[in-house]
N, C-alpha and C positions, 0 to 999 in steps of 0.2 A: 263177163257181164255179172256172174253169179260171185264173180270173186268183188267186186266194185259193189254190187249189192250187200253184200255178207260186209264188208266194210262200213257200208253208209247206217247199215244195222246195229253194227256195235257202238258206232258212235253215237247212236240216236239214244243204244241202253245206256253208255256212259252220262249223256247228256241228263236222261231221265234219273238217273241215279246222284248225280250232281246237283240238278233240281232239290230233287228229295231230301239232301243234305242241308242245302241252305235252308229248306222251307223250315227241317228242324230246328237248324239252329236259330233261325230267326223265330222261332217259338221259344224256343230254349231262353232267348237272350228275352224277352218279351218277358216272360214269366220272372225271370230272374230281375229283372228291372222295377215290376211291377210289386214282387215281393219285397224289393230293397224301398220300393218307395211307400207301401204298406208299413212296412217295420218302420220306417224315418217318421213316419206321421203318428205311427202307434205310439213311440218313444217320447215325441215331441207333445202329442196329447197326455201321455201320463204326466211329464214334466209340468205340463201347463196345470193338470190335474192338483198337482202338489202344491203348487204355489198358490192356486184359486181357492182350495179347500183346506182350512185348516186343520179338521175334523180327521181325528186317527181312525175311525171307525173303519173303513177299509182294512187297515192293517191289523186292527185288533180281529178282526172275523176273516184273520187271512187263512189259506189252506194249512197251516203248519200247527197252526193254533189248536185246529180240531183234530190232529192224529197225535195219539198215545205215544209214549218213547217206545213202547214194544211193538210198533209198526215200523220203527225204523231197525231196530234190533230183529225184526223178520226179514227185512230188505237186507240188511248183511248177513243173516242167516242164509242166503240164499249164494252166497257167496264163500261164506267160512265155512266150511263143514262142520267141525266140531265147536261151532259155538253154543254155548249154554241156552238151554230152552226155558222161557221163564214157567210160571205157575198159571200165568193168564191165558187167558181163551184168545185163540188165535187173532188176529187183528184181520186175516185174510178170510175169514167165514163169509159166505155168501151174503149173507145180512147184511154186516157190516160194511162189504165193500159196496153194496147195491145202494145201502140207506147213505153213505158216503157219494157214493157218485151221483145221486138224485137229490141231496142236499147242493150240490157243485153246481149242476147245471141248471138247477131250480129255484135255488135260494129256500126250498122247503123242506123243513126238518118233519118226516115220518112216522117220529115219537110224538109230535107235538102238534097236533091238529091245527093246533089256533096259528101255524105260520104262513097255513094255506091262505089265508085271509087278512093276515096282520099287515100286508102294504096297502090292501084295498080300505081298511077301515081306522080311518084316523084315530091315533092316538095309540091304538092297541097294543103296540110292540114297540113304540117309540120309548118305553122307559126299561123297559126288559133289559137285566143282565145278560150278558155272554160272556163263555169260557173261554178264559186266554190259556191257562194252563192247569190240568187234570192234578187234584189232587186224589192219592187216597182214599179219602173217607169217605170217598162217592162224589157223581157227578149228574146226581139223577135227579136235583134239585138245586135251583140258584137261591141265593142269597134270598130272603122274602120282607118286606115293607108292610107294615099297618098302615090301612087307609082308614081313617075315622071317617067323621062327616065334615061341611066344613067349619059346621060351628065347633068342631072341637080343636080349630088349629088354635085362636087365640082364647079359648076360653078362659074364665077366672076361675073355673071351678078346681079343687085341688084332688087330683087322682091320684095321691099316696093310699094308696089299696093296703088294708092291712096294717098300715103305721100308725105308729101311737101320737100322737098331733104334740103331746108334751116329751117327746122322748129328746135325747140330745142328738143332734144332726150329725155330730163329729163320729167319724168312726172309732175314735178312740186309738187310732194309729197314726196319725197325720202330725206329726211334730213339725212345731211354727207354722199351721195353716189355722185359716180362720173359718170354722164349720160354715157352710154354708146353710142358713137359714130356709126353712120351708113357708114358701108365699104362693103366691095366684098364679093361676098360668098351669100349663100341661106342657110335659114335651111328646105330645103326641103328633104323628105327622100327620099329614093330611093333603088335598087337594087345594084347588079354589084361589079365588085374587084376593089380594090385601096392599095397600099400601104401605109401602115402604117406610121404617122409621128410622129417624135419625138416628146414626153412628153413636152408640153411647159408650165411652172408653170404658175397659174393665178394672174394677179397682185392685191395685196391685197385692192388697191383702189376700184376696182368693187363688193367687199364683205365688207356690212357694217352693224351696226344693226340699226335697225328702228328708235333706239333713238340717231341714229348720233355717231360719231367715227369709229375705226376700230375693228374686230371681238372682240379682249381680252383686249378692252381699260375701259370696263367697269369695273367698282367697286361702292362698298356699298357708298364710301364719296359724287360721283359725280350724282349719279344714284339713283333713291326712289325703294325702297324694293326688293324685290325677282328678279325684271327685268332688274337689272344689270347685274344677272349670265344669259351668252345666255344659252338657254337649247335647242331650236328648232331651225332646220334649212328649211328655206325655199328657194328652188332654182329651174334651170329649165338645163334639158339637152337639148333640144329643144324651146330656149326662142325666136326664131321669129313665132315659129305660133302665126297667128294673128286673127282675127276676121273680119269679113267683115263689119259691120255698124261701128265698130270704123274706119275704112280706106276709106269709105265713096262709097265704091266700091265693084263690084262682082267678085269670084275667086271661083274654086273648092279647093286652096288651097292658102289661104291668108296669106302672110308672110310680117312681115316689123321689121325693127330694133328698130323702138322708140317705147322705154315700154309703152308707156300710149295708144298704139295699139296692144300690143301682149298678151303673157301671162304674161309678167310682174307685167301688170295692175293687173291683180286676182294676184299675190305674195304679192303684196303690200299691197292690200287689206287685206288680211287673216295676213300678219305678222300685222299689226299695229291694227290689233283687236285684237292679240294675245298677243302683247303687254298692250293695255289697260284693259286688263284681269290680267295683272301683271306677264308675262310670257316673260322673256326674248328673243327676236326671232332674230336671222339673215338673212336677206333676200339678196342671192346673185344674181347678177344683171351682169352675164356676158355676152358678145354678143360673142361667141366664133367665130363667122362667121369672124369677125373683128381681133377678137385678137389672135386667133391662127394660124401662119404661115401654107401654104399650106391645111386651111381648109379642112377639107371632113366628111360629116353627119353622116357617115358610123361609125365615130370614136365618136359619140358625147358622149356618156356614158364613154368613156376613158378621154372626157376633163372634164365632169362633175364631176366625181371620183377625179380629182387633187382638183378640186374647194371641194367637200365634204371632204375630209381627210386634207386638209389645214385649213380651217372652225374648223374642230374636233379637230384638235392640237392645234391651238389659243384658246379654248373653252372647257375646261375637262369634264364640267358636261353636255353638249350638248348630246343627245341621239336620242332625235325622227329627223326625216331628213322625208320631203314632197317635191316629185320632182312633179312639176305642169305642164300639160302638156295641150292641146286643143284636141279634137275628131274632124275627120273630115266629121261628118256626120251632113245632113241640118238641117233646126231649126225644123220641123217636129218631128225629132228622140231625138231632144236634149233638149227639154224645157217641164216644167211640171209647169200646172196650179194650184194652193193652194190659195185657200181663194181669189179670185179674180185678184193675183197679177201671174205673169210668173216670173219663178224659171229656170236656165241653170241646166242642169241634168250633175252628176257625175258620173265616173266609177272608181273603184280601180281595179288597175294592180298588182299582183302578180309575180315575174321571176320564169320561171320554171328550170333553173338553179340554184339557189339558194336552196341548200340541206336542210337549215332549213326555208323554206318556212312560215311552219305552226306557228311559232313565228310570224312572219310579216301578217301573215293573222289575229292571234289573237288581234294584235293591230289593222287591218284594221275593223275587224269585229266589234269592238268597237265603234268608229268613224260611220261605217255605221249603225248599229242599234242605235244610237240617232238619227240619221238625218230619219230612219224607223220609229221611236218612235214621233218625233216633227215635221218633215216634210215629210209624208209618197208620193212617188211619185218622190222625189229628186236624190235620189241615184237607178241606173241600176244595182246595184248588183258587185261583187269582182267576177274579172275574172283572168285566170293565163294564162301567155303569154309565149312561147320559142323564140326563139334567130331566127334571120332572118330581111331581110329587111331595115338593118341597126340596128336591136337593136342587143344587146348581151344574153338578156335572162334573166340576173339577175336583171340590174336596179339599181345597187349599194344598194342593199337589203343586202348584205353580212355584209356590214359595221356596222349595227345596226337591233337588232331584230325587233326597232320602226321605220322602214322606209318603205316608201309604195311611190307608183306612183299614183296620181289622176289626172284624164283627167276632167277639168271643161266646160260644155258647148263644142258646136258644132263651125262651123264656121259663122252661122246663128245670134249666140245670142249677143244681144246688152249689154251696160254697164250696164243699170239697172240691166239686170238678171242675170249678172257675178258679181255684187256688189251684191245684192240678196244672192244669194249662197255663194260666198265668205265669208261674213259675217255668215251665219248659219253652213258654213265647219267649220268655227274657232271657232264658240263656241262650236263644238264639240270636236274639236281638244283642246279645253281648259279644258274641263268638263273633258277627257279622263286622260288628265296630272293630274288635280290637283284629280282626282280619285285615282291616283298611285303615287300622293304626299302628303299624308293625312295631315302629320306633316307639311309640308309647306303651305298648304292649309289655315291652322289656323293662321298661321303667317302673310300672305298674305294683303299686305298693301289696305285698303280699298276705298285708294280714287284711286286705280289702275281700279276699277271698276267702281267707281263714274265717271270714265271719260268716260263711256260706255253706251250710251241711251239704256235702255231695256237690258244690258248684264246680260246672264244667264238667262232669266226669261223662262221659261217654256210654251211653246205654245203650243194649239192643231194644228190638219192639217190645221184649216184656220188662224191661225198665219201668222203673215209677219214681215221681219226685215225693 
C-alpha cells in the first residue's frame, strides 16, 4: 500500500515538473514570438519612416555624431592595454557620461537651457545649427547669423561701412574679371516674408576663371596643363559679407560691395591658390544686390543657384562647388593661434534639406580632416543647418555631392589671418581633389606647383603659410 502510494506520489511530482517546464517553455516561446513581432514592426516602421521622411535630421543628430574620436579610443583602450593615452580629458568622466545619457533620454542639453523649451516654443530651435563632427578649434559655439530687422532685408541703402564710394571696386588681383560695381541693396540676412522675384540670369562677365577669360573659354592650346579645364567653382551666396579691419570701421554686421573688403577677397585667395596647384578654378563674383532687380536677401541661394548652374553648364568637368561665407561672431571666437601666427577659423555647413547630405559630408570631412591633421585649431567642425532666416536649408548642395558651404573667419578677422587660412584651406581642397584624381595627378604640370611657394608641404601644428 505504501509502495503504491509512493509511486503515485513520484508520478505526481514528475507530472508537476513537466507542467512547470511546459509552462516555462510556453512563456519563453511567447516572449520570443512577441520580441520577433516587435522588432519586425520596429524595422518596418524604420523603413517606412525613411521612405516617408526625406529629412536627414534624425541621422544628422545621431548618437555617433555627438561622440568625439577620443571616446572610441578610450573604448579600445579598455581592451588594448598599451594603447597610447591622449592628452584630452577622459570622455568617461562623470560629467560627460551624465550629460550624454541625459541628452540621449530627453533630447535636452544640460549645457543649453534653451533646449528645455525649444520644442514647445514655435521657431525657437528650428533653425539652430547642430554639430556633426567636432573640430579641434572648439565646439562651444555654433556658427552665428546676423538677424537685422525686416525693413533691412530689401533695403535700398548702401551699407558699405567705411568704404570710399569713389574707390575702385576691383581687388586689383582678378585677371579677366569685371569688377562688381557698388549699388543699392544690402546683403544683410533677416527674417520676414517677401514676394519671390523673377529669376534673373547672371551676366557672364561676372563669372571668370582666375587665369582670365570666360568660364568655358579655357583650352589646352592657350592654357598650361590641367588648369585649362575648370573643375572647381568658388562662389558667394552672400557676397557682401565683409570684415571690420578691411573696412577700417566697427560694426556688428559689416557689409560692403567692394570685393577687396568682403568675402570675395577670400574667394580670390582660394581660387588663385588652386590655380597655382594646377587645378582649373572659376571664381564667381556677382554682387546680387546690384545685379538682380528687386533684390531680396531671402532669395540669396536662388540667385546663387542660377550662377552655379550657369557655370556648370559652361564647364562640363566641374564638380566641386565651394560657397564661401563669413561668420558673424567676434574675433575671440573665430581666431586660432598656431605656431605664433593667427588664423581665421572655419566652419563647414551642410544643408538639412539635402536628402543626400552624407555624400556632401564625406567631401567636407576630407577637407576638415586635413586641416585637423596639419593645422589643428583652424576647423570648428562640420555643422548641419536647416532652413530659416533667409536660408533655404539646401545651400545648392544637391547640385553636386562635392559641394559645401564654408564660413571663413568672423567680422573682426584681419587680412593676414584671412590670407593664411585661405591658403591652407585651398591646399586641403587641392589635396582632396588630387587624391580623387590620381591619374590626372601624375600628369599635372610641375610648373603649376612651382608657382606656389611651399605648395603641398606638410607642416606640423606649428607650421605657417
